[in-house]
MARBA-3410 file (N, C-alpha, C, O; in Angstrom, 1 decimal):
131
12.1,7.6,0.3,11.3,6.5,0.3,10.8,6.2,1.8,11.6,6.1,2.7 ~ 9.5,6.1,2.0,9.0,5.8,3.3,9.3,4.4,3.8,9.8,3.6,3.0 ~ 9.1,4.2,5.1,9.3,2.8,5.6,8.2,1.9,5.3,7.7,1.1,6.2 ~ 7.6,1.9,4.1,6.6,0.9,3.8,6.7,0.5,2.3,5.8,-0.2,1.8 ~ 7.8,0.9,1.7,8.0,0.4,0.3,9.5,0.5,0.0,10.2,1.3,0.5
9.9,-0.3,-1.0,11.3,-0.3,-1.4,11.3,-0.7,-2.9,10.5,-1.5,-3.3 ~ 12.3,-0.3,-3.6,12.5,-0.6,-5.0,13.3,-1.9,-5.2,13.6,-2.3,-6.3 ~ 13.5,-2.7,-4.1,14.3,-3.9,-4.2,13.4,-5.2,-4.0,13.9,-6.3,-4.0 ~ 12.1,-5.0,-3.9,11.2,-6.1,-3.7,11.3,-6.9,-2.4,10.9,-8.1,-2.4 ~ 11.8,-6.3,-1.4,12.0,-7.0,-0.1,10.7,-7.0,0.6,10.0,-5.9,0.8
10.3,-8.1,1.1,9.0,-8.3,1.7,9.0,-7.8,3.2,10.1,-7.7,3.8 ~ 7.8,-7.5,3.7,7.7,-7.2,5.1,8.2,-8.3,6.0,8.8,-8.0,7.1 ~ 8.0,-9.5,5.7,8.4,-10.6,6.5,10.0,-10.6,6.6,10.5,-10.9,7.7 ~ 10.6,-10.4,5.5,12.1,-10.4,5.5,12.6,-9.2,6.4,13.6,-9.4,7.1 ~ 12.0,-8.1,6.2,12.4,-6.9,6.9,12.2,-7.1,8.4,13.0,-6.7,9.3
11.0,-7.7,8.8,10.7,-7.9,10.2,11.7,-8.9,10.8,12.1,-8.7,12.0 ~ 12.1,-9.9,10.0,13.1,-10.9,10.6,14.4,-10.2,11.0,14.9,-10.4,12.1 ~ 14.9,-9.4,10.0,16.2,-8.8,10.3,16.1,-7.8,11.4,17.0,-7.6,12.3 ~ 15.0,-7.1,11.5,14.7,-6.1,12.6,14.7,-6.8,13.9,15.3,-6.3,14.9 ~ 14.1,-7.9,14.0,14.0,-8.7,15.3,15.4,-9.2,15.7,15.8,-9.1,16.8
16.2,-9.7,14.7,17.5,-10.1,15.0,18.4,-9.0,15.5,19.1,-9.1,16.5 ~ 18.3,-7.8,14.9,19.1,-6.7,15.4,18.6,-6.2,16.8,19.4,-5.9,17.6 ~ 17.3,-6.1,17.0,16.8,-5.7,18.2,17.1,-6.6,19.4,17.2,-6.1,20.6 ~ 17.3,-7.9,19.1,17.6,-8.8,20.2,19.1,-9.3,20.3,19.4,-10.1,21.1 ~ 19.9,-8.7,19.4,21.4,-9.1,19.4,22.1,-8.5,20.6,21.9,-7.3,20.8
22.9,-9.2,21.3,23.5,-8.7,22.5,24.6,-7.7,22.3,25.0,-6.9,23.2 ~ 25.1,-7.5,21.0,26.1,-6.5,20.7,25.4,-5.3,20.1,26.2,-4.3,19.7 ~ 24.1,-5.2,19.9,23.4,-4.1,19.3,22.7,-3.3,20.4,22.0,-3.8,21.2 ~ 23.0,-2.0,20.4,22.4,-1.1,21.4,21.4,-0.2,20.8,20.6,0.4,21.6 ~ 21.4,-0.1,19.5,20.4,0.8,18.9,20.3,0.6,17.4,21.3,0.2,16.8
19.0,0.7,16.9,18.8,0.5,15.5,17.9,1.6,15.0,16.8,1.9,15.6 ~ 18.2,2.3,13.9,17.3,3.2,13.2,17.1,2.8,11.8,18.0,2.5,11.1 ~ 15.8,2.7,11.5,15.4,2.2,10.2,15.0,3.3,9.3,14.3,4.3,9.7 ~ 15.5,3.3,8.0,15.2,4.3,7.0,15.0,3.7,5.7,15.6,2.6,5.4 ~ 14.3,4.3,4.8,14.2,3.9,3.4,13.7,2.4,3.3,14.0,1.7,2.4
12.9,2.0,4.3,12.3,0.7,4.4,13.3,-0.4,4.7,13.0,-1.3,5.5 ~ 14.4,-0.5,4.0,15.4,-1.6,4.1,16.7,-1.2,4.6,17.6,-2.1,4.6 ~ 16.9,0.0,5.0,18.2,0.4,5.6,18.1,0.5,7.1,17.2,1.0,7.7 ~ 19.1,-0.1,7.7,19.2,-0.1,9.2,20.5,0.4,9.6,21.5,-0.2,9.3 ~ 20.5,1.5,10.4,21.7,2.0,10.9,21.9,1.4,12.3,21.1,1.7,13.2
22.9,0.6,12.5,23.1,-0.2,13.7,24.2,0.4,14.6,25.4,0.5,14.1 ~ 23.9,0.7,15.8,24.9,1.0,16.8,25.2,-0.2,17.7,24.3,-0.9,18.1 ~ 26.5,-0.4,17.8,26.9,-1.6,18.6,27.6,-1.2,19.9,28.2,-0.2,20.0 ~ 27.6,-2.1,20.9,28.3,-1.9,22.1,29.8,-1.9,21.8,30.5,-1.0,22.2 ~ 30.2,-2.9,21.1,31.6,-3.0,20.7,31.7,-3.0,19.2,31.1,-3.8,18.5
32.6,-2.1,18.7,32.7,-2.0,17.2,32.0,-0.8,16.7,31.1,-0.2,17.3 ~ 32.4,-0.4,15.5,31.9,0.8,14.9,30.5,0.6,14.4,30.0,-0.6,14.2 ~ 29.7,1.7,14.2,28.4,1.5,13.7,28.4,0.9,12.3,29.4,1.0,11.6 ~ 27.3,0.3,11.9,27.2,-0.4,10.6,25.9,0.1,9.9,24.8,0.1,10.6 ~ 26.0,0.5,8.7,24.7,0.7,7.9,24.5,-0.6,7.1,25.3,-1.0,6.3
23.3,-1.2,7.5,22.9,-2.5,6.9,21.8,-2.3,5.9,20.9,-1.5,6.2 ~ 21.8,-3.0,4.8,20.8,-3.0,3.9,20.2,-4.4,3.8,21.0,-5.4,3.5 ~ 18.9,-4.6,3.9,18.2,-5.9,3.9,17.7,-6.1,2.5,17.0,-5.3,1.9 ~ 18.1,-7.3,1.9,17.6,-7.7,0.6,16.9,-9.1,0.8,16.8,-9.6,1.9 ~ 16.5,-9.6,-0.3,15.9,-11.0,-0.4,16.4,-11.5,-1.8,15.6,-11.6,-2.7
17.7,-11.9,-1.9,18.3,-12.3,-3.1,18.6,-13.8,-3.0,19.3,-14.2,-2.2 ~ 18.0,-14.6,-4.0,18.3,-16.0,-4.0,19.8,-16.2,-4.2,20.5,-17.0,-3.5 ~ 20.4,-15.5,-5.2,21.8,-15.4,-5.4,22.2,-14.0,-5.7,21.9,-13.4,-6.7 ~ 22.9,-13.3,-4.8,23.3,-11.9,-4.9,24.6,-11.8,-5.7,25.6,-12.4,-5.3 ~ 24.5,-11.2,-6.8,25.7,-11.0,-7.6,26.3,-9.6,-7.5,25.8,-8.8,-6.8
27.4,-9.4,-8.2,28.1,-8.2,-8.1,27.3,-7.0,-8.5,27.4,-5.9,-8.0 ~ 26.5,-7.2,-9.6,25.7,-6.1,-10.1,24.7,-5.6,-9.0,24.5,-4.4,-8.9 ~ 24.1,-6.5,-8.2,23.2,-6.1,-7.2,24.0,-5.4,-6.0,23.5,-4.4,-5.5 ~ 25.2,-5.8,-5.7,26.0,-5.2,-4.7,26.3,-3.7,-5.1,26.2,-2.8,-4.3 ~ 26.7,-3.5,-6.4,27.0,-2.2,-6.9,25.7,-1.3,-6.9,25.8,-0.1,-6.6
24.6,-1.9,-7.2,23.3,-1.2,-7.1,23.0,-0.7,-5.7,22.5,0.4,-5.5 ~ 23.2,-1.6,-4.7,23.0,-1.3,-3.3,23.9,-0.1,-2.9,23.5,0.8,-2.2 ~ 25.2,-0.2,-3.3,26.2,0.8,-2.9,25.7,2.2,-3.5,25.9,3.2,-2.8 ~ 25.2,2.2,-4.7,24.7,3.5,-5.3,23.5,4.0,-4.6,23.4,5.2,-4.3 ~ 22.6,3.1,-4.3,21.3,3.5,-3.6,21.4,3.9,-2.2,20.7,4.7,-1.6
22.4,3.3,-1.5,22.6,3.5,0.0,24.0,3.8,0.3,24.8,2.9,0.7 ~ 24.4,5.1,0.1,25.8,5.5,0.4,26.2,5.1,1.8,25.4,5.3,2.7 ~ 27.4,4.6,1.9,27.9,4.2,3.3,27.5,2.9,3.7,27.7,2.5,4.9 ~ 26.9,2.1,2.8,26.5,0.7,3.2,27.7,-0.1,3.7,28.8,0.0,3.1 ~ 27.6,-0.7,4.8,28.7,-1.5,5.4,28.4,-3.0,5.4,29.3,-3.8,5.6
27.1,-3.4,5.3,26.7,-4.8,5.4,25.5,-5.0,4.6,24.5,-4.2,4.7 ~ 25.5,-6.0,3.7,24.4,-6.3,2.9,23.9,-7.7,3.3,24.6,-8.7,3.3 ~ 22.7,-7.7,3.8,22.0,-9.0,4.2,21.2,-9.5,3.1,20.3,-8.8,2.6 ~ 21.6,-10.7,2.5,20.9,-11.2,1.3,19.7,-12.0,1.6,18.9,-12.3,0.7 ~ 19.4,-12.3,2.9,18.2,-13.0,3.2,18.4,-14.3,3.9,19.5,-14.6,4.4
17.4,-15.1,3.9,17.3,-16.4,4.6,18.4,-17.4,4.3,19.3,-17.2,3.4 ~ 18.3,-18.5,5.0,19.3,-19.6,4.8,19.4,-20.1,3.4,20.4,-20.7,3.0 ~ 18.4,-20.0,2.7,18.4,-20.5,1.3,19.0,-19.5,0.3,19.3,-19.8,-0.8 ~ 19.2,-18.3,0.8,19.8,-17.3,-0.1,21.3,-17.3,0.0,21.9,-17.8,1.0 ~ 22.0,-16.8,-1.0,23.4,-16.8,-1.1,24.0,-15.6,-1.9,23.2,-14.7,-2.2
25.2,-15.8,-2.3,25.9,-14.7,-3.2,26.9,-15.4,-4.0,27.3,-16.5,-3.7 ~ 27.3,-14.7,-5.1,28.3,-15.3,-5.9,29.7,-15.0,-5.3,29.9,-14.2,-4.5 ~ 30.7,-15.8,-5.8,32.0,-15.7,-5.3,32.6,-14.3,-5.7,33.3,-13.6,-4.9 ~ 32.2,-13.8,-6.9,32.6,-12.5,-7.4,32.1,-11.4,-6.4,32.8,-10.5,-6.1 ~ 30.9,-11.5,-6.0,30.3,-10.5,-5.1,31.0,-10.5,-3.8,31.3,-9.5,-3.2
31.2,-11.7,-3.3,31.9,-11.9,-2.0,33.3,-11.3,-2.0,33.7,-10.6,-1.1 ~ 34.0,-11.6,-3.0,35.4,-11.1,-3.2,35.4,-9.6,-3.2,36.3,-8.9,-2.6 ~ 34.5,-9.0,-4.0,34.4,-7.5,-4.1,34.1,-6.9,-2.7,34.7,-6.0,-2.3 ~ 33.1,-7.5,-2.0,32.8,-7.0,-0.7,33.9,-7.1,0.3,34.1,-6.2,1.1 ~ 34.6,-8.2,0.3,35.8,-8.4,1.2,36.8,-7.3,0.9,37.3,-6.7,1.9
37.1,-7.0,-0.4,38.0,-6.0,-0.7,37.5,-4.6,-0.3,38.3,-3.7,0.1 ~ 36.2,-4.4,-0.4,35.6,-3.1,-0.1,35.2,-2.9,1.4,34.7,-1.9,1.8 ~ 35.5,-4.0,2.2,35.2,-4.0,3.6,33.7,-3.8,3.8,33.2,-3.1,4.7 ~ 32.9,-4.6,3.0,31.4,-4.6,3.2,31.1,-6.0,3.5,31.5,-7.0,2.8 ~ 30.3,-6.2,4.6,29.8,-7.5,4.9,28.8,-8.0,3.9,27.9,-7.2,3.5
28.8,-9.3,3.5,27.8,-9.8,2.6,27.4,-11.2,3.2,28.2,-12.1,3.2 ~ 26.2,-11.3,3.8,25.8,-12.4,4.6,24.4,-12.8,4.4,23.5,-12.1,4.0 ~ 24.2,-14.1,4.7,22.8,-14.6,4.7,22.5,-14.8,6.2,23.3,-14.5,7.1 ~ 21.3,-15.4,6.5,20.9,-15.6,7.9,21.9,-16.3,8.8,22.1,-15.9,9.9 ~ 22.4,-17.4,8.2,23.3,-18.2,9.0,24.6,-17.5,9.5,25.2,-17.9,10.5
24.9,-16.4,8.8,26.2,-15.7,9.1,26.0,-14.4,9.9,26.9,-13.9,10.5 ~ 24.8,-13.9,10.0,24.5,-12.6,10.5,24.9,-12.4,12.0,25.6,-11.5,12.4 ~ 24.4,-13.3,12.8,24.6,-13.1,14.3,26.1,-13.1,14.6,26.5,-12.2,15.4 ~ 26.9,-14.0,14.1,28.3,-14.0,14.3,29.1,-12.7,13.8,29.9,-12.2,14.5 ~ 28.7,-12.3,12.7,29.3,-11.1,12.1,29.2,-9.8,12.9,30.1,-9.0,13.0
28.0,-9.7,13.6,27.8,-8.5,14.4,28.6,-8.3,15.6,28.7,-7.2,16.2 ~ 29.3,-9.4,16.0,30.2,-9.3,17.1,31.6,-8.8,16.7,32.4,-8.3,17.6 ~ 32.0,-8.9,15.5,33.4,-8.7,15.0,33.6,-7.2,14.7,32.8,-6.5,14.2 ~ 34.8,-6.8,15.1,35.3,-5.4,14.6,35.4,-5.4,13.1,35.0,-4.5,12.4 ~ 36.0,-6.5,12.6,36.2,-6.7,11.1,35.1,-7.6,10.6,35.3,-8.6,10.0
33.8,-7.1,10.9,32.6,-7.9,10.6,32.6,-8.4,9.1,32.1,-9.5,8.9 ~ 33.1,-7.7,8.2,33.0,-8.1,6.8,33.8,-9.3,6.5,33.6,-10.0,5.5 ~ 34.8,-9.7,7.4,35.6,-10.9,7.1,35.0,-12.2,7.8,35.5,-13.2,7.6 ~ 33.9,-12.0,8.5,33.3,-13.1,9.2,32.9,-14.2,8.2,32.4,-13.9,7.2 ~ 33.1,-15.5,8.6,32.6,-16.6,7.8,32.6,-17.8,8.7,33.3,-17.9,9.7
31.7,-18.7,8.3,31.6,-20.0,9.0,32.9,-20.8,8.6,33.5,-20.5,7.5 ~ 33.3,-21.8,9.4,34.5,-22.6,9.0,34.2,-24.0,9.0,33.3,-24.5,9.7 ~ 34.9,-24.7,8.1,34.7,-26.2,8.0,35.6,-26.8,9.1,36.2,-26.1,9.9 ~ 35.6,-28.1,9.2,36.4,-28.8,10.3,37.9,-28.5,10.3,38.5,-28.7,11.3 ~ 38.4,-28.1,9.1,39.8,-27.8,9.0,40.1,-26.3,9.2,41.3,-25.9,9.1
39.1,-25.5,9.5,39.2,-24.1,9.7,39.2,-23.2,8.4,39.5,-22.0,8.5 ~ 38.8,-23.8,7.3,38.7,-23.1,6.0,37.4,-22.4,5.9,36.4,-22.8,6.5 ~ 37.3,-21.2,5.3,36.1,-20.5,5.1,35.0,-21.3,4.4,35.3,-22.0,3.4 ~ 33.8,-21.2,4.9,32.7,-21.9,4.2,31.7,-20.8,3.9,31.1,-20.2,4.8 ~ 31.4,-20.6,2.6,30.4,-19.6,2.2,29.2,-20.3,1.6,29.4,-21.4,1.0
28.0,-19.8,1.9,26.8,-20.5,1.4,26.8,-20.6,-0.1,25.8,-21.2,-0.7
END
């Protein structure tokens, strides 16, 4: 699939946003884009990450499994903007599989972590807060 179409309905605007975030992130030293929505990310600190960009209002487990099948080696699934989210079932599966599952608010912080898939915002008591 060329870098101008994808079977997941992800818009150019969404792809451009994540590309800019990756290109300007202080822990990212290189990005290679393939299949329109796949980004192979080299980091200063931490192992490389294969990221897949989506635009899912609510990303469920079925979509996560579809992404895993279509993009072998996926390590991080970006579900889209701050209005986008994921189901608890999808998040639990991804945590167990060591796959990051994040929206816009979570992406920048996750890219700094060695165990990026476990990154989450915290409430005032230190408990995980998921969108």
